[in-house]
C-alpha positions in Angstrom: 14.4 129.8 48.5 16.1 126.6 47.2 20.0 127.1 46.0 20.8 126.1 43.0 21.7 122.2 42.7 24.8 122.2 40.4 24.7 118.4 38.2 28.8 117.5 35.9 27.6 114.7 34.0 30.9 111.9 35.0 31.1 109.5 32.3 33.2 105.9 32.2 36.3 107.2 31.2 36.5 109.9 33.3 35.9 107.5 36.6 38.5 104.9 35.9 41.0 107.5 35.7 40.0 109.6 38.6 40.1 106.1 41.1 43.6 104.7 39.3 44.9 108.2 40.2 43.7 108.4 43.7 45.0 105.0 44.1 48.0 105.7 42.4 48.3 109.3 45.7 47.5 106.2 48.5 49.8 104.3 47.1 52.3 106.9 47.3 51.4 107.9 50.8 51.4 104.6 52.5 54.8 104.1 50.9 56.5 107.7 52.0 55.2 106.5 56.0 56.8 103.3 56.0 59.8 104.9 54.4 59.8 107.7 57.2 59.1 105.1 59.9 61.5 102.1 58.4 64.1 105.5 58.9 63.2 106.0 61.9 64.0 103.0 62.9 67.3 102.5 61.5 68.1 105.9 62.8 66.5 105.0 66.9 69.4 101.6 66.5 72.1 103.8 65.5 71.7 106.3 67.7 71.9 102.8 70.1 74.9 101.5 69.2 76.9 104.3 68.9 75.8 106.8 72.3 78.9 105.9 74.6 79.3 106.7 78.8 81.1 109.1 78.8 84.7 109.3 80.6 85.0 109.2 84.6 86.0 112.9 84.5 88.5 111.8 88.3 90.1 109.0 88.7 88.4 106.6 90.8 91.7 103.5 91.8 90.1 101.3 93.3 91.8 98.3 96.5 91.2 94.9 95.1 92.1 91.7 96.9 94.1 89.0 95.3 92.4 86.8 98.6 89.5 87.3 97.6 89.8 85.9 94.1 88.1 82.2 94.7 84.9 84.6 96.1 85.2 87.6 94.7 86.2 86.9 90.1 87.1 89.5 88.0 83.7 88.7 86.1 82.2 90.7 89.5 84.1 93.8 88.9 82.1 96.8 87.4 85.3 98.0 85.2 83.4 101.0 84.1 83.2 102.7 87.1 87.9 102.2 87.5 90.5 104.6 86.1 92.7 102.0 88.1 93.6 99.1 89.9 95.6 98.0 92.3 95.9 94.8 92.7 96.6 93.8 96.5 98.9 92.9 97.9 102.7 91.5 96.7 105.7 92.1 99.4 109.2 92.7 99.9 111.1 90.6 101.9 114.2 91.3 104.1 116.8 90.3 101.5 115.4 92.8 99.3 113.3 90.4 97.5 109.6 90.3 95.7 107.4 88.1 97.5 104.8 87.1 95.7 102.5 84.7 96.3 101.3 82.1 93.4 97.9 83.0 94.3 98.8 86.8 94.2 99.3 85.9 90.2 95.9 86.9 88.2 96.2 87.3 84.0 92.1 87.1 83.8 92.5 89.8 86.1 94.6 92.4 84.3 93.6 91.4 80.8 90.2 92.1 81.5 90.4 95.5 83.1 93.2 96.2 79.7 89.7 95.7 77.6 87.8 97.5 79.1 90.6 100.4 79.1 91.2 99.8 83.6 95.5 100.4 84.3 96.6 98.0 86.5 99.1 98.3 89.2 100.5 96.5 91.6 100.6 97.3 95.0 103.2 96.5 97.4 102.5 96.1 101.5 100.1 96.8 102.8 98.8 96.3 106.8 101.0 93.7 108.1 102.9 93.2 104.9 105.9 95.9 105.4 108.4 93.6 107.6 110.7 94.0 104.8 110.4 97.4 104.1 113.0 99.1 106.3 116.1 96.6 105.9 114.8 96.6 102.1 115.3 101.0 102.1 118.5 100.8 104.3 120.5 98.9 101.7 121.6 100.1 98.4 122.4 96.4 97.0 118.8 95.6 98.4 117.4 98.5 97.1 118.5 97.8 93.4 117.3 93.9 93.8 113.9 94.8 94.9 113.5 97.6 92.4 114.9 95.0 89.4 112.6 92.7 90.3 109.0 94.7 89.9 111.0 95.5 86.5 110.1 92.3 86.0 107.7 91.6 87.3 105.7 94.2 85.7 106.7 94.1 82.3 106.0 90.1 82.5 102.7 90.0 83.4 100.8 94.0 81.9 101.1 96.1 84.5 100.9 99.6 84.2 102.6 101.1 87.0 103.4 100.3 91.4 101.8 100.9 94.3 103.7 101.8 97.5 101.5 100.5 100.6 104.6 101.5 102.9 102.1 101.0 106.7 104.4 103.1 107.6 108.0 105.1 107.6 108.5 105.7 111.5 111.9 107.5 111.8 114.1 110.0 110.5 115.9 107.2 109.3 113.7 105.0 107.4 112.7 108.8 106.3 115.6 109.3 103.9 116.2 105.8 102.9 112.1 105.3 101.9 112.5 108.7 100.2 116.1 107.3 97.9 113.8 104.1 97.0 111.0 106.3 95.5 113.8 108.5 93.9 115.3 105.0 92.7 112.2 103.2 92.0 110.5 106.2 89.9 113.8 106.7 87.3 113.9 102.5 86.8 109.7 102.5 85.9 109.4 105.8 84.3 112.5 104.3 81.9 110.4 101.4 80.6 108.8 101.1 77.6 106.2 102.4 78.4 107.0 104.6 81.1 104.6 102.5 84.1 103.2 105.0 86.7 104.4 105.0 90.2 102.0 105.4 92.6 101.5 106.2 97.4 99.0 105.5 99.4 100.0 107.8 102.7 98.9 108.4 106.2 96.2 110.9 106.4 97.3 113.2 109.0 101.0 114.4 110.4 101.2 111.9 113.2 103.4 109.2 110.7 102.4 111.6 107.2 105.8 113.8 109.0 108.0 111.3 107.9 107.0 111.5 104.4 108.6 114.0 102.5 105.8 114.7 100.0 107.0 118.4 99.5 109.9 116.9 97.9 109.0 113.4 96.1 105.6 114.4 94.4 107.5 114.9 91.4 108.3 111.2 91.1 104.7 110.2 92.3 101.3 110.0 89.4 99.5 110.1 92.4 99.4 110.4 96.4 96.8 109.1 97.8 95.7 109.8 101.4 94.3 107.2 103.2 91.1 109.0 104.7 89.3 106.3 106.5 90.4 104.4 109.9 90.9 108.2 112.2 88.3 106.1 114.7 88.3 102.1 115.8 89.9 99.7 118.0 93.3 102.7 118.5 90.4 105.6 119.7 89.4 105.7 123.2 86.6 106.8 122.0 84.3 106.1 119.3 83.3 108.6 115.7 83.6 108.0 112.4 85.6 106.0 110.1 85.7 108.5 107.4 84.4 112.1 108.1 84.0 114.9 105.6 84.4 117.3 109.1 85.2 117.1 112.6 83.3 118.0 114.8 83.4 118.7 118.4 86.8 119.3 118.8 87.3 115.3 118.2 91.2 114.9 118.0 91.2 112.4 115.5 90.6 114.4 112.0 88.3 113.8 109.2 88.8 114.5 105.1 88.8 118.0 105.3 91.3 117.9 108.1 93.5 115.4 105.0 92.7 118.3 102.7 93.8 120.9 104.4 97.4 119.0 106.2 98.0 117.8 101.9 97.8 121.7 101.2 100.1 122.8 103.8 102.7 119.9 102.8 102.4 120.9 99.3 100.9 118.3 97.0 99.5 119.2 94.1 95.5 119.3 93.6 96.6 117.4 90.8 98.3 114.0 92.0 96.1 114.2 95.9 93.7 111.7 95.4 91.5 110.9 98.9 90.2 107.9 99.9 86.4 106.1 100.1 85.4 103.0 102.6 83.0 100.3 101.6 83.6 99.4 105.0 82.4 100.3 108.7 83.7 100.5 112.2 81.4 99.1 114.4 81.7 100.6 119.0 80.0 99.3 121.9 78.4 102.8 123.0 75.2 104.1 121.9 76.6 107.9 121.7 78.5 109.3 119.2 82.3 110.3 120.6 81.3 108.4 123.5 83.9 106.3 125.7 84.8 102.7 123.5 86.7 99.7 124.0 85.8 97.5 121.1 85.3 98.2 117.8 84.3 95.6 115.0 85.2 95.8 110.8 81.7 95.2 108.8 81.9 95.8 105.1 79.1 97.4 103.3 77.1 94.7 102.1 76.5 93.3 105.5 75.4 97.0 106.9 73.2 96.4 104.4 71.9 92.9 106.0 72.0 94.8 110.0 69.6 97.1 108.4 67.5 95.0 107.0 67.7 93.2 110.8 66.4 95.6 112.6 69.3 98.6 113.2 67.8 102.1 113.0 69.8 105.0 110.0 70.7 108.0 111.6 72.3 110.8 109.6 74.9 113.0 111.4 74.5 116.8 110.2 77.7 118.2 111.2 80.1 115.5 110.0 78.2 115.0 106.7 77.8 110.7 107.2 75.8 108.1 107.8 75.7 105.8 111.2 73.6 102.5 112.3 72.4 102.2 116.7 71.5 98.1 117.4 68.1 98.1 118.2 69.6 97.4 121.8 70.9 101.4 121.9 74.6 99.5 122.8 75.8 99.7 119.6 76.8 102.8 117.1 78.4 102.0 113.6 80.1 104.2 111.2 80.1 103.4 107.8 80.0 105.1 104.1 76.4 104.9 102.5 75.0 106.0 98.6 74.8 110.0 100.4 77.9 110.3 101.9 79.8 108.8 99.6 78.5 111.3 97.0 79.1 114.8 99.2 82.7 113.6 99.0 83.2 113.0 95.5 81.7 116.7 95.4 84.2 117.4 97.2 87.0 116.1 95.0 84.7 118.0 92.5 84.5 120.6 94.4 88.3 121.9 95.4 90.1 120.4 92.1 91.4 117.5 93.8 92.6 114.9 90.9 90.7 111.6 92.7 89.7 109.2 94.7 91.0 105.5 96.2 88.1 102.8 97.5 88.8 100.1 100.3 87.7 98.0 98.9 85.2 97.0 96.0 85.1 93.6 96.8 83.1 95.0 99.8 80.3 97.1 97.6 77.9 94.4 97.3 73.9 95.4 97.6 71.1 93.7 95.2 73.9 92.8 93.0 75.5 95.4 91.9 78.2 97.3 93.3 75.9 100.8 94.1 78.9 102.4 95.9 80.8 102.3 93.2 78.5 103.3 90.7 77.7 106.4 92.8 81.4 107.7 92.2 80.8 106.5 88.6 77.9 108.6 88.2 79.1 112.0 89.7 82.3 111.9 88.1 80.7 111.2 84.7 79.0 114.5 85.3 81.0 118.1 83.7 82.9 119.0 87.0 82.5 122.7 87.7 83.1 124.6 90.2 
């Protein structure tokens, strides 16, 4: 049986009306789609311009050696990975004058840091720059002169504070004089408008730390940084890690973890405590860890990457949580920090509720055109700190 066929007769007027209606509908739908796409593009563009990197959850104070500005200018610094920049070094002379090398003056550095909301502190002292500290700290008149010149320099040059790096306070008398200097300098810096910071690069253990009265002095500091590197070097009679996270094989030279325990014993508040991450390593003329050694050399992280590319063998020490290299002849061992160990140290800071880290020093971290160790620190500290 054939189905019935229903015929509908459409006259010319009805046909024109239908065609016109369909055309209007197509135009409307097309316009709606274009409008929706345009709004989507505008939304994406708006999102791109308003999304910002989260702020660092911890303090990251990087040292910048003033003598390196000709080879590593301020334009190469990744300020996004820093909260503070320690500009190294000025020093006191034996009469209590603040000695500033003309090459130290670098207003572009200060301006660039401030443009990125990074605070700049003048670091005073450093290795081989401390002969003026003992006589200056011992005299009330010289302390007053020294502090007055510090205040004037910070005011005139836009520095946000001072970092004391006396290496090292070494006697009971020097200890008392250092305490007097800290109290008077802190009072002067806090009286400025706006108040300035006072920080300290401190010994990482009791050998020199015993001469610093941390228990009474910590209220006068904004941050106290332990120099948790150089645990082994030319001064040790055996090889070992430059900056081990943990102590292994009963090594007497210490580790990050030992220094943290020491800081707790010495009553340094955790919200003021910074630990040091080195962007350098040290070699030893032996092919084994904790073996007798008589020579040691300094290598930047950048130098170490070149050794890796030339055939040195990478090793990871699971006990200390740090890497080391062996030369092709297996007669030289080189301890350093890499992305893996730096990440573990940053997690240690987060897990133990410390204030943050210091870095010696930020020009030494350059690989494939980027500061990969500093970027590792920044990525880790941008993650919400959870215990």
